[in-house]
N, C-alpha and C positions, 0 to 999 in steps of 0.2 A: 504494499499499499503506500502510495506516496502521500507524505505528510504536508508538504509544501507544494502550492500550483506554480506552474511556469508558464511563460510566454514567449514567443518566437516569432521572428520576422526575418524573412530572406528577399533581398534583391539582387538581380543579376543585372549587370551594366557593363558598358564600355568605359574604361577610367579616361574618359575626356574631360578637358575642364568644365563643358556645360553640364555634364551628367554628375559630376563632383558636387556642383551646388544643387542639383536635384537631389541626390542622395541626402545632403546636408538637411534639405526640408522635410524629406521623408523622415528621417531619424528624429528630427524635432516633433514632428506630427505623431509620430508612432509613442514617443515617450510622453507627451502631452495626453494621449489617447490612454496610456498605462499610467497616467497620474504621477509620473516621475518628473516634473517640471525641473526640480533643482539639478538633474544631471544632463540636461539638454546641451548647456553651452559646452561642457566638458567631453560630451560622448560627440557633438558635432565637430568639434577640434580635433578629437582624436581620428575619427573616421575620414575627415579631410586631409589629416597627415597620411593616413596609410593609402587613400587613394590616390594622393598626389605622388606618393612613391611609386605605386603601380602605373601611374602615367609616364613617370621619369625614367623608370628602369625595367619594367617587366618586358621581357621578351619570349616567345615571339609574338605574343599579340596583349592586347589591354584589356581582354575580357577577364572580369573578376565577379566574386559573389560577396556581398556584405551581409552578414549575418549578426542579427542581436538577439540574445536569448536571457532573459530573466528568470533566474531560478534561485531559490534558497537565498534572496536578499541581495543577490550580485547579479549585474548586469554585465554579460561579455558581449564585446563588439568584436567581430572578427572580419577579415579580409582575405579572401581564398583567391591566388591567382595561379596562372599557369606557368611561372617561371621558377626553376627548382632553387636558383641562387639566393641563398638566405641574406637578409640585410645585416650590414655591420653598424654599430653606432660608432661614430667618429666624433673626435672634437673639432668642432667647427673653428676656423679662423675668424677673431672677432668681427672682420669687415666682411665676412662672406654672407651672400644673399640667399644661400641654402645650407643644407646639410645638419639641421637642427630638429628635423622632424620627429625622430626616434626619441630623442632627449624631451622633447615636448611631450610626447604620448606618456613618457614613462614620469615626468613631472605632473601631470593631472589624473593618472589612473591611479588606482591601488596596485596593480600589477601588470606586467604586458610580457609577451615573448612572442616565439617563432617557432613553427614546428614545420618540418617537410610534410609534404602531401604527396604520398607516393613518389615515383620519379618524375613528375610532371609538374609540380608546382609546390606551392606552400601555403602555410596559414600563417598571418601575424595578427595578433589580438590583444586587447586589454580589457581590464575589468574594472567596474565603478561599483562601490558600495550602494545597496538601495535598502530604504528602510522598508521591512516587511509590512508597516502598518500602511504604507503607500501603495501597497500591490492590491488591485482590486480583485473580487472575486470573479472566477471564471465561470461563465454559464456553460453547461453541457452542451447548449443549442450553439455557441459561440464558432462559427464554421470559418471566419476570416474572409479577407480577401487577397487575391493574387493580384500583384501590381504589374501592369503592362509598360515596361519601360521602353517601348518602342515608340510610344507615343509622346510628344512634347509635354512639358510640364512648365507651367508658370504658377505665380502665387495667386493670381486671379481665378483659378478654376481648379476643380479637382481632376487628378489624372485619370485616365481611363482604368477601369478594373473588371476582371473576369472573375467568374464564378459567383457564389450566392453569397451574400452578406446577411449575418444575423440580424434579426429584428432587434437585438439587444446592444448592437453597435451603433454609436453616435454616428450622424450622416457627415458629419465633418472630417471623419477619420480618412487618412489616404490610404493605410492598411491597417489591417486588424490582425493581432497576434494568436 
């Protein structure tokens, strides 16, 4: 028997600058839906840094998956890409314009890490503590939404969604977990 309830959200995308901004908005909307507003800034910053690394360094392609999981009072955000090379934290020159992303992720998160994913990729992740009191009850009827990231997204309208939406989910939610 599971004593704690969990939430899960997955978004697949090409790590292009326009999509990185879209995922920031999705992460923010999802955390609002889960009533975890205090985590929005740190989660959005962390996912932006990880996706920027995919955009800059991943080969052979920029396809990746962002996953958020809320389990046992902890939010884990992970980015899986198809480049098997593991990132290395480096000391950035004081005047460098890049090279501080993983240090920033480490600074805003409770913990972070990287693990190989088969022979064709890796997963970079970070965790944030979440108050169990802020975690809403999950309805057995909550089927969630699957986000269609092939459609453009702007803040003036909701993204296109596929699948059934639970009647318990608020209409303002971009994705449900």
